[in-house]
C-alpha positions as semicolon CSV with decimal commas, in nm:
position;residue;x (nm);y (nm);z (nm)
1;M;2,257;-1,498;0,182
2;T;2,417;-1,738;0,430
3;T;2,774;-1,618;0,394
4;K;2,893;-1,738;0,736
5;K;2,784;-2,087;0,654
6;T;2,952;-2,096;0,315
7;K;3,296;-1,961;0,406
8;G;3,442;-2,281;0,543
9;A;3,509;-2,610;0,375
10;K;3,254;-2,885;0,343
11;K;3,274;-2,955;0,716
12;D;3,089;-2,625;0,770
13;I;2,812;-2,712;0,529
14;N;2,630;-2,941;0,772
15;R;2,597;-2,874;1,140
16;H;2,432;-3,206;1,217
17;S;2,661;-3,460;1,053
18;K;2,653;-3,681;1,363
19;A;2,284;-3,751;1,318
20;L;2,163;-4,095;1,222
21;K;2,122;-4,132;0,847
22;S;1,910;-4,367;0,642
23;I;1,773;-4,408;0,297
24;S;1,457;-4,614;0,249
25;G;1,499;-4,769;0,591
26;I;1,874;-4,854;0,571
27;R;2,021;-4,721;0,895
28;I;2,371;-4,596;0,954
29;K;2,425;-4,598;1,328
30;D;2,626;-4,342;1,518
31;K;2,843;-4,469;1,795
32;G;2,628;-4,526;2,101
33;A;2,295;-4,500;1,920
34;R;2,057;-4,778;2,013
35;R;1,718;-4,880;1,888
36;S;1,456;-4,814;2,155
37;K;1,218;-5,086;2,258
38;S;0,884;-5,000;2,104
39;T;0,525;-5,073;2,194
40;E;0,385;-5,006;1,848
41;E;0,470;-4,894;1,498
42;V;0,275;-4,616;1,331
43;E;0,291;-4,410;1,014
44;G;0,261;-4,035;0,976
45;V;0,406;-3,710;0,846
46;L;0,729;-3,580;0,999
47;S;0,767;-3,213;1,091
48;L;1,135;-3,133;1,137
49;T;1,289;-2,836;1,319
50;R;1,604;-2,636;1,248
51;D;1,766;-2,804;1,548
52;G;1,716;-3,149;1,398
53;F;1,446;-3,296;1,623
54;G;1,092;-3,340;1,498
55;F;0,734;-3,450;1,554
56;V;0,525;-3,703;1,367
57;K;0,155;-3,641;1,319
58;V;-0,047;-3,962;1,292
59;D;-0,408;-3,963;1,168
60;G;-0,645;-4,047;1,451
61;R;-0,385;-3,980;1,719
62;E;-0,442;-3,665;1,923
63;E;-0,081;-3,601;2,026
64;D;0,218;-3,584;1,794
65;I;0,511;-3,819;1,857
66;Y;0,836;-3,651;1,957
67;I;1,142;-3,765;1,758
68;P;1,485;-3,678;1,909
69;W;1,740;-3,544;1,658
70;R;1,952;-3,861;1,680
71;R;1,651;-4,073;1,585
72;T;1,514;-3,901;1,275
73;S;1,701;-4,157;1,060
74;G;1,727;-3,940;0,752
75;G;1,366;-3,829;0,764
76;L;1,307;-3,473;0,645
77;N;1,028;-3,225;0,690
78;G;0,707;-3,338;0,521
79;D;0,825;-3,698;0,466
80;F;0,578;-3,980;0,524
81;V;0,755;-4,210;0,770
82;K;0,717;-4,525;0,980
83;V;0,785;-4,468;1,350
84;A;0,859;-4,707;1,634
85;V;0,695;-4,560;1,944
86;S;0,906;-4,598;2,256
87;K;0,779;-4,746;2,581
88;K;0,936;-4,468;2,783
89;K;0,770;-4,130;2,831
90;S;0,877;-3,846;2,606
91;R;1,153;-3,613;2,721
92;M;0,977;-3,331;2,539
93;K;0,731;-3,139;2,752
94;D;0,368;-3,154;2,632
95;H;0,430;-3,475;2,435
96;S;0,350;-3,806;2,604
97;A;0,500;-4,025;2,331
98;E;0,853;-4,049;2,196
99;G;0,974;-4,256;1,905
100;E;1,222;-4,302;1,625
101;V;1,189;-4,307;1,250
102;I;1,260;-4,659;1,123
103;R;1,177;-4,601;0,757
104;V;1,114;-4,317;0,517
105;I;0,813;-4,444;0,322
106;E;0,779;-4,148;0,088
107;R;0,982;-3,832;0,046
108;S;0,797;-3,502;0,050
109;A;0,727;-3,355;-0,292
110;K;0,782;-3,004;-0,153
111;P;1,111;-2,851;-0,270
112;H;1,359;-2,682;-0,038
113;I;1,475;-2,329;-0,114
114;G;1,849;-2,271;-0,101
115;I;2,138;-2,069;-0,237
116;I;2,392;-2,233;-0,466
117;H;2,742;-2,274;-0,317
118;T;3,026;-2,430;-0,512
119;R;3,372;-2,559;-0,431
120;G;3,550;-2,689;-0,735
121;R;3,306;-2,926;-0,902
122;Q;3,117;-2,984;-0,578
123;V;2,785;-2,804;-0,543
124;W;2,544;-2,758;-0,253
125;A;2,219;-2,575;-0,195
126;I;2,263;-2,389;0,134
127;V;1,922;-2,405;0,299
128;E;1,808;-2,151;0,558
129;S;1,476;-2,280;0,684
130;K;1,319;-2,338;1,024
131;N;1,232;-2,690;0,905
132;M;1,562;-2,794;0,747
133;P;1,883;-2,857;0,947
134;Y;2,079;-2,992;0,648
135;D;2,214;-2,855;0,323
136;I;2,168;-3,051;0,000
137;Q;2,431;-3,191;-0,235
138;I;2,369;-3,118;-0,603
139;P;2,542;-3,366;-0,838
140;V;2,683;-3,212;-1,155
141;D;2,664;-3,469;-1,434
142;S;2,753;-3,259;-1,738
143;E;3,112;-3,264;-1,866
144;D;3,130;-2,886;-1,879
145;G;3,033;-2,864;-1,512
146;L;2,739;-2,633;-1,584
147;L;2,432;-2,640;-1,363
148;P;2,090;-2,683;-1,526
149;E;1,900;-2,410;-1,708
150;I;1,531;-2,387;-1,616
151;G;1,281;-2,132;-1,743
152;G;1,552;-1,963;-1,946
153;I;1,775;-1,902;-1,641
154;R;2,091;-2,103;-1,574
155;A;2,171;-2,182;-1,212
156;E;2,495;-2,024;-1,094
157;K;2,682;-1,975;-0,770
158;G;2,497;-1,739;-0,538
159;M;2,158;-1,786;-0,705
160;K;1,845;-1,898;-0,523
161;V;1,700;-2,229;-0,638
162;A;1,428;-2,480;-0,553
163;V;1,571;-2,824;-0,481
164;L;1,394;-3,158;-0,446
165;V;1,560;-3,423;-0,227
166;T;1,599;-3,741;-0,430
167;D;1,831;-3,959;-0,220
168;W;2,033;-3,991;0,100
169;P;2,326;-4,220;0,021
170;K;2,488;-4,445;0,276
171;N;2,766;-4,275;0,476
172;S;2,673;-3,930;0,341
173;A;2,644;-3,642;0,586
174;E;2,369;-3,472;0,389
175;P;2,094;-3,557;0,141
176;V;2,126;-3,537;-0,236
177;G;1,886;-3,345;-0,455
178;K;1,816;-3,194;-0,795
179;I;1,739;-2,837;-0,893
180;V;1,378;-2,811;-1,008
181;D;1,356;-2,432;-1,049
182;V;1,600;-2,143;-1,079
183;L;1,447;-1,847;-0,896
184;G;1,703;-1,571;-0,944
185;H;1,931;-1,360;-0,727
186;P;1,863;-1,341;-0,350
187;G;1,706;-1,015;-0,237
188;D;1,536;-0,944;-0,569
189;N;1,163;-0,906;-0,504
190;D;1,050;-1,138;-0,784
191;T;1,304;-1,399;-0,673
192;E;1,178;-1,394;-0,314
193;M;0,809;-1,409;-0,407
194;H;0,879;-1,691;-0,655
195;A;1,074;-1,868;-0,379
196;I;0,767;-1,860;-0,155
197;L;0,550;-1,996;-0,436
198;A;0,807;-2,268;-0,516
199;E;0,833;-2,368;-0,149
200;Y;0,456;-2,430;-0,143
201;Q;0,451;-2,588;-0,490
202;L;0,243;-2,306;-0,631
203;P;0,290;-2,211;-0,998
204;Y;0,369;-1,850;-1,085
205;R;0,287;-1,871;-1,455
206;F;0,053;-2,056;-1,689
207;E;0,189;-2,298;-1,946
208;S;0,140;-2,176;-2,304
209;E;-0,108;-2,458;-2,369
210;V;-0,339;-2,322;-2,097
211;E;-0,299;-1,959;-2,208
212;N;-0,370;-2,051;-2,569
213;A;-0,679;-2,250;-2,473
214;A;-0,814;-1,955;-2,271
215;N;-0,737;-1,708;-2,548
216;G;-0,927;-1,930;-2,789
217;I;-1,256;-1,903;-2,596
218;S;-1,507;-1,690;-2,784
219;E;-1,610;-1,356;-2,631
220;K;-1,928;-1,338;-2,836
221;I;-2,264;-1,351;-2,659
222;T;-2,496;-1,525;-2,904
223;E;-2,871;-1,491;-2,955
224;K;-2,901;-1,845;-2,819
225;D;-2,719;-1,738;-2,500
226;L;-2,961;-1,449;-2,453
227;A;-3,269;-1,661;-2,527
228;E;-3,176;-1,906;-2,251
229;R;-3,123;-1,637;-1,987
230;R;-3,322;-1,398;-1,772
231;D;-3,244;-1,044;-1,887
232;F;-3,128;-0,798;-1,617
233;R;-2,959;-0,551;-1,852
234;S;-3,217;-0,279;-1,780
235;V;-3,212;-0,333;-1,401
236;T;-2,991;-0,106;-1,188
237;T;-2,673;-0,308;-1,122
238;F;-2,334;-0,226;-0,972
239;T;-2,018;-0,379;-0,823
240;I;-1,833;-0,290;-0,502
241;D;-1,474;-0,414;-0,476
242;P;-1,134;-0,310;-0,339
243;A;-0,979;-0,012;-0,518
244;D;-0,700;-0,228;-0,665
245;A;-0,925;-0,517;-0,777
246;K;-0,883;-0,636;-1,135
247;D;-1,150;-0,905;-1,148
248;F;-1,511;-0,838;-1,051
249;D;-1,691;-1,168;-1,003
250;D;-2,002;-1,044;-0,821
251;A;-2,256;-0,767;-0,876
252;L;-2,577;-0,657;-0,704
253;S;-2,897;-0,543;-0,874
254;Y;-3,180;-0,353;-0,708
255;R;-3,543;-0,313;-0,812
256;Q;-3,842;-0,181;-0,617
257;L;-4,147;-0,408;-0,658
258;E;-4,510;-0,296;-0,677
259;N;-4,600;-0,480;-0,357
260;G;-4,353;-0,272;-0,156
261;N;-4,087;-0,542;-0,137
262;V;-3,752;-0,517;-0,314
263;E;-3,581;-0,751;-0,556
264;V;-3,210;-0,804;-0,490
265;G;-3,007;-0,989;-0,750
266;V;-2,674;-1,146;-0,655
267;H;-2,508;-1,189;-0,993
268;I;-2,201;-1,411;-1,017
269;A;-1,975;-1,443;-1,321
270;D;-2,084;-1,750;-1,521
271;V;-1,737;-1,903;-1,535
272;T;-1,861;-2,254;-1,613
273;H;-2,029;-2,126;-1,929
274;Y;-1,681;-2,060;-2,064
275;V;-1,480;-2,332;-1,886
276;Q;-1,605;-2,675;-1,985
277;P;-1,543;-2,984;-1,765
278;E;-1,219;-3,170;-1,842
279;S;-1,097;-2,894;-2,074
280;V;-0,733;-2,782;-2,053
281;V;-0,833;-2,469;-1,860
282;D;-1,062;-2,665;-1,626
283;K;-0,792;-2,918;-1,540
284;E;-0,546;-2,640;-1,461
285;A;-0,804;-2,458;-1,245
286;F;-0,873;-2,779;-1,053
287;L;-0,502;-2,840;-0,989
288;R;-0,457;-2,486;-0,860
289;G;-0,781;-2,496;-0,662
290;T;-0,773;-2,127;-0,576
291;S;-0,615;-1,794;-0,658
292;V;-0,325;-1,700;-0,431
293;Y;-0,286;-1,348;-0,293
294;L;0,069;-1,258;-0,202
295;V;0,156;-0,914;-0,067
296;D;0,244;-0,765;-0,404
297;R;0,069;-0,988;-0,659
298;T;-0,215;-1,224;-0,736
299;I;-0,152;-1,570;-0,876
300;P;-0,487;-1,632;-1,048
301;M;-0,664;-1,966;-1,072
302;L;-0,776;-1,880;-1,424
303;P;-0,578;-1,714;-1,705
304;E;-0,615;-1,339;-1,750
305;M;-0,842;-1,375;-2,055
306;L;-1,105;-1,525;-1,823
307;S;-1,035;-1,365;-1,484
308;N;-0,984;-1,005;-1,599
309;K;-1,180;-0,997;-1,924
310;L;-1,446;-1,253;-2,020
311;C;-1,574;-1,322;-1,667
312;S;-1,504;-0,985;-1,506
313;L;-1,828;-0,790;-1,451
314;R;-1,690;-0,461;-1,578
315;P;-1,922;-0,159;-1,603
316;K;-2,106;-0,081;-1,927
317;E;-2,037;-0,431;-2,066
318;E;-2,288;-0,711;-2,119
319;K;-2,189;-1,012;-1,910
320;L;-2,320;-1,363;-1,857
321;C;-2,397;-1,456;-1,497
322;F;-2,533;-1,730;-1,274
323;S;-2,761;-1,547;-1,033
324;A;-2,949;-1,581;-0,707
325;V;-3,244;-1,340;-0,706
326;F;-3,439;-1,265;-0,388
327;E;-3,761;-1,084;-0,303
328;L;-3,707;-0,930;0,040
329;D;-3,963;-0,757;0,260
330;A;-3,893;-0,462;0,489
331;K;-3,759;-0,697;0,758
332;A;-3,516;-0,862;0,513
333;K;-3,716;-1,184;0,507
334;V;-3,691;-1,387;0,187
335;K;-4,040;-1,405;0,037
336;N;-3,936;-1,558;-0,297
337;Q;-3,613;-1,674;-0,456
338;W;-3,494;-1,776;-0,801
339;F;-3,168;-1,930;-0,924
340;G;-3,061;-1,937;-1,285
341;H;-2,859;-1,797;-1,574
342;T;-2,880;-1,427;-1,653
343;V;-2,730;-1,151;-1,861
344;I;-2,646;-0,820;-1,691
345;K;-2,494;-0,482;-1,770
346;S;-2,334;-0,317;-1,469
347;D;-2,409;0,055;-1,441
348;Y;-2,134;0,150;-1,200
349;R;-1,816;0,024;-1,040
350;F;-1,764;0,139;-0,680
351;N;-1,465;0,075;-0,459
352;Y;-1,529;0,021;-0,088
353;D;-1,428;0,375;0,010
354;E;-1,667;0,529;-0,245
355;A;-1,957;0,312;-0,127
356;Q;-1,873;0,387;0,236
357;D;-1,879;0,761;0,163
358;I;-2,230;0,726;0,018
359;I;-2,348;0,532;0,324
360;E;-2,201;0,788;0,565
361;N;-2,296;1,107;0,378
362;Q;-2,611;0,981;0,203
363;H;-2,507;1,140;-0,123
364;G;-2,359;1,012;-0,448
365;P;-2,425;0,787;-0,749
366;L;-2,702;0,528;-0,696
367;C;-2,746;0,665;-0,344
368;K;-3,107;0,544;-0,305
369;E;-3,018;0,188;-0,409
370;I;-2,707;0,164;-0,193
371;L;-2,881;0,302;0,117
372;A;-3,176;0,065;0,073
373;L;-2,946;-0,236;0,032
374;H;-2,736;-0,119;0,327
375;S;-3,046;-0,099;0,550
376;L;-3,148;-0,456;0,466
377;A;-2,790;-0,582;0,506
378;Q;-2,779;-0,437;0,859
379;I;-3,089;-0,638;0,948
380;L;-2,939;-0,957;0,801
381;R;-2,616;-0,899;0,992
382;K;-2,790;-0,836;1,325
383;E;-3,008;-1,144;1,282
384;R;-2,704;-1,360;1,202
385;F;-2,527;-1,267;1,525
386;E;-2,847;-1,309;1,727
387;K;-2,863;-1,668;1,596
388;G;-2,512;-1,745;1,721
389;A;-2,261;-1,633;1,458
390;I;-1,915;-1,589;1,608
391;S;-1,786;-1,232;1,622
392;F;-1,406;-1,208;1,638
393;E;-1,241;-0,883;1,542
394;R;-0,869;-0,960;1,530
395;P;-0,673;-0,677;1,367
396;E;-0,563;-0,769;1,016
397;M;-0,251;-0,594;0,893
398;K;-0,168;-0,501;0,535
399;V;0,181;-0,433;0,399
400;I;0,192;-0,137;0,161
401;V;0,457;-0,187;-0,110
402;D;0,584;0,026;-0,398
403;K;0,590;-0,082;-0,764
404;N;0,913;-0,275;-0,701
405;G;0,771;-0,464;-0,403
406;K;0,960;-0,264;-0,141
407;P;0,757;-0,238;0,182
408;L;0,669;0,124;0,264
409;D;0,432;0,083;0,558
410;V;0,226;-0,167;0,757
411;V;-0,131;-0,057;0,826
412;Q;-0,443;-0,212;0,973
413;K;-0,717;-0,317;0,732
414;E;-1,051;-0,159;0,805
415;S;-1,382;-0,333;0,749
416;K;-1,678;-0,096;0,742
417;E;-2,044;-0,094;0,641
418;A;-1,965;-0,108;0,267
419;N;-1,771;-0,432;0,323
420;W;-2,052;-0,571;0,536
421;L;-2,311;-0,479;0,271
422;I;-2,145;-0,701;0,011
423;E;-2,065;-0,970;0,268
424;E;-2,426;-1,010;0,381
425;Y;-2,566;-1,057;0,030
426;M;-2,292;-1,304;-0,060
427;L;-2,371;-1,498;0,260
428;L;-2,741;-1,487;0,174
429;A;-2,680;-1,635;-0,171
430;N;-2,441;-1,900;-0,040
431;R;-2,674;-2,027;0,231
432;C;-2,989;-2,016;0,017
433;V;-2,827;-2,208;-0,270
434;A;-2,709;-2,476;-0,024
435;E;-3,051;-2,499;0,139
436;Y;-3,229;-2,518;-0,199
437;V;-3,015;-2,809;-0,322
438;T;-3,043;-2,995;0,009
439;R;-3,415;-2,949;0,071
440;K;-3,597;-2,845;-0,243
441;C;-3,438;-2,981;-0,560
442;K;-3,592;-3,288;-0,724
443;A;-3,281;-3,509;-0,708
444;K;-3,287;-3,777;-0,439
445;E;-3,014;-3,723;-0,175
446;P;-2,827;-3,483;-0,403
447;T;-2,448;-3,481;-0,385
448;F;-2,333;-3,126;-0,319
449;V;-2,021;-2,933;-0,224
450;Y;-2,077;-2,770;0,114
451;R;-1,856;-2,530;0,303
452;I;-1,863;-2,673;0,653
453;H;-1,734;-2,561;0,991
454;E;-1,767;-2,816;1,268
455;N;-1,846;-2,744;1,634
456;P;-1,556;-2,632;1,855
457;N;-1,344;-2,878;2,048
458;E;-1,480;-2,908;2,404
459;E;-1,136;-2,988;2,548
460;K;-0,990;-2,675;2,388
461;L;-1,284;-2,470;2,516
462;S;-1,205;-2,601;2,863
463;S;-0,844;-2,486;2,824
464;L;-0,971;-2,144;2,709
465;R;-1,193;-2,127;3,017
466;S;-0,896;-2,192;3,247
467;F;-0,681;-1,945;3,057
468;A;-0,948;-1,672;3,072
469;K;-0,983;-1,727;3,446
470;N;-0,617;-1,626;3,493
471;F;-0,713;-1,282;3,363
472;G;-1,036;-1,249;3,560
473;Y;-1,270;-1,344;3,274
474;T;-1,535;-1,614;3,265
475;L;-1,629;-1,832;2,970
476;G;-1,994;-1,923;3,018
477;D;-2,188;-2,236;2,933
478;T;-2,051;-2,427;2,633
479;A;-2,268;-2,739;2,673
480;D;-2,420;-2,702;2,328
481;P;-2,303;-2,516;2,014
482;K;-2,547;-2,224;2,042
483;K;-2,463;-2,160;2,407
484;A;-2,093;-2,190;2,328
485;A;-2,122;-1,928;2,054
486;R;-2,303;-1,688;2,286
487;S;-2,048;-1,748;2,562
488;L;-1,755;-1,690;2,325
489;N;-1,907;-1,365;2,198
490;D;-1,971;-1,250;2,558
491;L;-1,611;-1,329;2,650
492;M;-1,479;-1,129;2,355
493;K;-1,701;-0,832;2,446
494;A;-1,581;-0,842;2,806
495;A;-1,216;-0,857;2,705
496;K;-1,241;-0,591;2,432
497;D;-0,955;-0,338;2,448
498;S;-0,800;-0,523;2,744
499;P;-0,438;-0,647;2,749
500;A;-0,561;-1,006;2,719
501;E;-0,796;-0,947;2,422
502;N;-0,553;-1,055;2,152
503;A;-0,446;-1,374;2,331
504;L;-0,803;-1,472;2,418
505;Q;-0,911;-1,426;2,057
506;L;-0,620;-1,637;1,937
507;L;-0,698;-1,921;2,179
508;A;-1,070;-1,900;2,097
509;L;-0,987;-1,934;1,727
510;R;-0,766;-2,233;1,803
511;S;-1,059;-2,403;1,974
512;M;-1,242;-2,391;1,642
513;A;-1,222;-2,649;1,368
514;R;-1,087;-2,530;1,032
515;A;-1,358;-2,460;0,776
516;R;-1,338;-2,697;0,480
517;Y;-1,525;-2,841;0,184
518;S;-1,726;-3,160;0,215
519;T;-2,015;-3,350;0,057
520;D;-2,141;-3,425;0,410
521;N;-2,330;-3,127;0,547
522;V;-2,279;-3,052;0,917
523;G;-2,355;-2,681;0,885
524;H;-2,128;-2,382;0,941
525;Y;-2,077;-2,322;1,312
526;G;-1,895;-1,988;1,287
527;L;-2,167;-1,834;1,068
528;A;-2,451;-2,015;1,250
529;F;-2,590;-2,150;0,920
530;P;-2,732;-2,504;0,895
531;F;-2,671;-2,493;0,518
532;Y;-2,380;-2,317;0,350
533;C;-2,174;-2,340;0,033
534;H;-1,940;-2,125;-0,177
535;F;-2,132;-2,001;-0,482
536;T;-2,009;-1,644;-0,518
537;S;-1,643;-1,652;-0,633
538;P;-1,591;-1,896;-0,923
539;I;-1,317;-1,678;-1,075
540;R;-1,091;-1,747;-0,778
541;R;-1,220;-2,070;-0,615
542;Y;-1,270;-2,404;-0,786
543;P;-1,533;-2,527;-0,532
544;D;-1,759;-2,243;-0,652
545;M;-1,727;-2,380;-1,006
546;M;-1,831;-2,723;-0,875
547;V;-2,130;-2,566;-0,698
548;H;-2,235;-2,390;-1,022
549;R;-2,219;-2,715;-1,219
550;L;-2,409;-2,916;-0,960
551;L;-2,675;-2,647;-0,918
552;D;-2,715;-2,632;-1,296
553;I;-2,770;-3,010;-1,310
554;Y;-3,029;-3,004;-1,030
555;L;-3,216;-2,700;-1,168
556;A;-3,254;-2,896;-1,491
557;G;-3,398;-3,193;-1,300
558;G;-3,084;-3,405;-1,322
559;K;-2,990;-3,694;-1,095
560;S;-2,749;-3,686;-0,802
561;Q;-2,383;-3,702;-0,896
562;D;-2,105;-3,935;-0,777
563;K;-2,059;-3,857;-0,407
564;M;-1,723;-4,034;-0,363
565;Q;-1,574;-3,850;-0,659
566;Y;-1,691;-3,512;-0,533
567;E;-1,565;-3,589;-0,183
568;E;-1,218;-3,639;-0,331
569;Y;-1,257;-3,306;-0,511
570;C;-1,352;-3,147;-0,177
571;K;-1,044;-3,284;-0,001
572;H;-0,819;-3,160;-0,279
573;S;-0,981;-2,814;-0,271
574;S;-0,943;-2,789;0,108
575;E;-0,575;-2,882;0,082
576;R;-0,511;-2,628;-0,194
577;E;-0,685;-2,359;0,010
578;Q;-0,466;-2,431;0,313
579;I;-0,148;-2,425;0,105
580;A;-0,248;-2,091;-0,049
581;T;-0,320;-1,947;0,297
582;E;0,023;-2,056;0,424
583;A;0,195;-1,900;0,121
584;E;0,004;-1,575;0,168
585;R;0,108;-1,561;0,535
586;A;0,468;-1,635;0,439
587;S;0,472;-1,342;0,197
588;I;0,333;-1,111;0,465
589;K;0,592;-1,230;0,718
590;Y;0,870;-1,182;0,464
591;K;0,767;-0,825;0,386
592;M;0,724;-0,741;0,754
593;V;1,078;-0,862;0,827
594;E;1,203;-0,670;0,524
595;F;1,021;-0,360;0,654
596;M;1,209;-0,394;0,985
597;E;1,554;-0,451;0,830
598;D;1,652;-0,083;0,844
599;K;1,516;-0,049;1,199
600;I;1,773;-0,270;1,373
601;G;1,883;-0,093;1,692
602;Q;1,563;0,112;1,712
603;E;1,333;0,089;2,016
604;F;0,957;0,036;2,009
605;E;0,666;0,008;2,251
606;G;0,486;-0,324;2,229
607;S;0,259;-0,577;2,394
608;I;0,335;-0,936;2,488
609;S;0,151;-1,156;2,235
610;G;0,281;-1,499;2,337
611;L;0,482;-1,682;2,602
612;T;0,679;-2,005;2,571
613;E;0,952;-2,181;2,763
614;W;1,211;-2,035;2,524
615;G;1,090;-1,682;2,464
616;I;0,855;-1,387;2,496
617;Y;0,673;-1,284;2,178
618;V;0,606;-0,914;2,137
619;E;0,391;-0,721;1,889
620;I;0,518;-0,367;1,843
621;E;0,305;-0,058;1,792
622;P;0,152;0,055;1,565
623;T;0,231;-0,213;1,304
624;H;0,162;-0,524;1,518
625;I;0,480;-0,681;1,376
626;E;0,574;-0,973;1,599
627;G;0,922;-1,076;1,705
628;M;1,068;-1,288;1,984
629;V;1,276;-1,202;2,287
630;S;1,485;-1,511;2,364
631;L;1,491;-1,587;2,738
632;R;1,855;-1,695;2,715
633;D;1,947;-1,349;2,581
634;I;1,812;-1,173;2,890
635;R;2,111;-1,092;3,115
636;E;1,931;-0,903;3,390
637;D;1,759;-1,208;3,543
638;Y;1,690;-1,578;3,499
639;L;1,338;-1,607;3,358
640;Q;1,120;-1,916;3,376
641;F;0,791;-1,987;3,202
642;D;0,503;-2,114;3,418
643;E;0,267;-2,296;3,184
644;E;-0,011;-2,342;3,441
645;K;-0,031;-1,970;3,520
646;Y;0,074;-1,879;3,167
647;E;0,332;-1,628;3,283
648;T;0,708;-1,583;3,276
649;R;0,871;-1,487;3,605
650;G;1,217;-1,358;3,695
651;K;1,385;-1,577;3,958
652;A;1,583;-1,297;4,123
653;S;1,365;-0,991;4,061
654;G;1,026;-1,159;4,084
655;R;0,919;-0,959;3,781
656;V;0,623;-1,120;3,605
657;F;0,545;-1,105;3,234
658;R;0,191;-1,182;3,122
659;L;0,001;-1,169;2,794
660;G;-0,090;-0,818;2,695
661;D;0,170;-0,655;2,924
662;K;0,326;-0,342;2,779
663;V;0,701;-0,370;2,725
664;R;0,972;-0,184;2,540
665;I;1,200;-0,365;2,297
666;K;1,495;-0,303;2,070
667;V;1,511;-0,467;1,726
668;L;1,808;-0,705;1,744
669;R;1,809;-0,910;1,422
670;A;1,605;-0,952;1,103
671;N;1,642;-1,289;0,929
672;L;1,478;-1,265;0,587
673;E;1,547;-1,626;0,487
674;Q;1,367;-1,763;0,792
675;K;1,122;-1,470;0,813
676;I;1,213;-1,419;1,180
677;L;1,261;-1,108;1,393
678;D;1,460;-1,111;1,716
679;Y;1,389;-0,843;1,975
680;E;1,582;-0,742;2,286
681;L;1,387;-0,660;2,600
682;I;1,459;-0,317;2,746
683;W;1,479;-0,397;3,117
684;E;1,311;-0,113;3,305
């Protein structure tokens, strides 16, 4: 809780009261503030910083526009604004353009998370966020002076709430807002996780209407259902999932054929059999777009009746599936394929560790089947990388929490052959479904939902080449996509286990476009597939449901569907995916900071993971938890960042800090609200 900020009178509530204020374009000028002469006016989304200045991202413009703190004109983070671009060059390094907000066109719909502070009948939400320099006034309209009750909880002093900015009145030092959710008491695990979900506008419960609709779906598999499906109930079938998984949306079947080839079935829960288009459940699934995986919980796209029961491919239960069935020869070449509706009965549920033990020790349930599928998966994997798939192996960390959400440890996730086995067959199904619809179905120019990944940015690859050169590494030919992929993989192999490996991987990833959904197929660069879609996870991804419905239409000989409509669906799905990813990262950061709270004052070995003009970022061992050493906090020397050489150098000592260098730090501060760790450099 921000106690220091709340102790004083209202003058302490806002540290930027001298900033220019506006509401809907009405400016209130500070003394000495002047409108800059502009060359153009543009519109874009404002990203604000804690210090009050910001940047506006404009579609089609490569560089963001720097907005000084005195020229934000009441614009807040996420607002859609009109900007007058100044003729003079930006004062902010790395930004050529500077401007000022001249009108807030539309306020962001994202709420701000704050803690209620009261003084008499005056109420504020005290906001601690890296994107919000102001606190928010909360008008109290009721005669009894009570704050609103939402979700059965009444807002009270000291409680954490979600607040939506509604206004910024003339002559007011801070914006005005309304409480849209009461999250609970700060520090409580549920409160903090709900706060993250609220910040990203993600629901943490289903409305009763949606739950009731899901509960009303019949579980019965009818004779008609069976008659319309290919029967795999007698074929050896199993699932492999994480040990803590609750929904199993994919299964594999294995059958040896008389001609010496094998039949591999990739069986996916037939969600769209149960969820009809435009139904209450379908509309909710579309709005959510995806399941969200926070550190300690899953926020499902579908209600539990569907995700954990009806559509979960649990062992010894008959289940309806939409399947991709392949005949593979000894070299893992697809000789025949079939797509359609099936009924299965899983024989066994493995977790990844159990399957891995069978692969390593060649002993256990369904050993013959798992080893045969593993052998073919290895061939598919090798072939994929030979064709140019990108191989990055950045360490992924997992926070281990107890039943109350308290972080107990931070460990590295391991991906082994059992993970790869499942991955390769899911990739096989996804690419073959996409290729079938594009090339072989009867519909003319069929509209389809692809998962695309565009070619890397050549300018960013050039920057990576220069950066790698500083560390003695060479990025080879990137003239065409295939050569670029090979060169990137060669660079990563050369830098493996070196001090620069982590930084080179990060910059290489930044040179890549973000994978997204689209009706225009450009292939998937990272996987080296000319055709690719998401078919295999309809329980947790809405695009997979769209793929199932479209494939069903085309298998039945139907016509192409409305491309413009599906493109809008694709954009929405991509946006929901990105929001979910950001929320998941926020929950991990929060728990990592919480894990370090009782380690303030302790020293750790670490490696430099990033350098900027204001600080040195360090990842400590063995948890890879990152914090920042502020350059202004270093007393032993005056340090300056050299962007061209990408190093920080001490003016007096000449000491040089580069990416990957080993350093020793002391944990200085842990800010849970902002999810930030401050480290102190041990000068040795």
